[in-house]
N, C-alpha and C positions, 0 to 999 in steps of 0.2 A: 138397344139389343132388349131382346123378349126371352131372347136363351141365357142366364152365365150358368159357367161350369167353376167349379169355387175347384178347382181339383186341380192341387201345381203339376200333375204332372202336363195337363193340356198344357195350362200356359208356356209351361218351360218348352212344350212345342209351338206354343202362337209363337214364341219370342223368336225362339234362329227357323222362322219358322220358312228364311226368305236362303238361306245357305242351305236351310234341306233341300230347298226343293235345286242350290242351283248343285250341291256340290252330291249327288246320291249316282246322280249319269256315273263318274268318274271312278267308287265304288265299284257299284252294281259292273262295268267295266272292266275293272283290276279281276274282281272277286271270278268272275265266271271265263276270263282271260288266262287264269292265271292256273285252273281249274280244284281250286279247291270246294271238299267236301263236298263230293261231284254227290257219290250216294248219298247226302241224305238233303235235304230243300229242307228242313222247318232249325236246322242248325246254320243249314247256308240263313236261311233270311234272318233266324237268331245275329251273323255275327256280322252280317250288311247293316240291321238298325244298327244295334251299340256302335257301332264301327261310324260311322252316317253323323249316330249324334252326338260323339267325342268329337270326331274334324270342325265337325259344325260350327260343336261348345267352343273351341279351338280357333277357325274360323273368323264369328264374332267375339273371341278378344286379340282377337289379336290386331282386330280394323280398328278397334273401340282405345285400345292401346295409341293404332297411329291419328286417327279420328283428336284423340288428348291434343297427344304434343304438333297440329296442323293449326288450334285452334285459329280461328279467324278473330283479332279488336271487329269489337261492332262497329263504333264511331271511325277510323281508319280503315274498317272494312282491308286488310294490310294481317298477314299470316304473322303470329304472334315469335319472337327463336328467343334460345334456350337453345344456353349456356348446357348441354348433355355430359 
């Protein structure tokens, strides 16, 4: 890399970029369909941006939790079972 950003917000956006990509359309369709904030585009933009960040964070944490539960054993390549 020729340029490195030390901004924590940009690093956080990078770590959630795939989930943001997946979920942005769902949020935007929902906000536009329900006609939230029709008169103020700036407030609509802020609302969509914050909600996308929150939902992508929840999405990533839930899938990392599921991934930790379903880890495979490296030697036998079988899924480890846990008593929940």
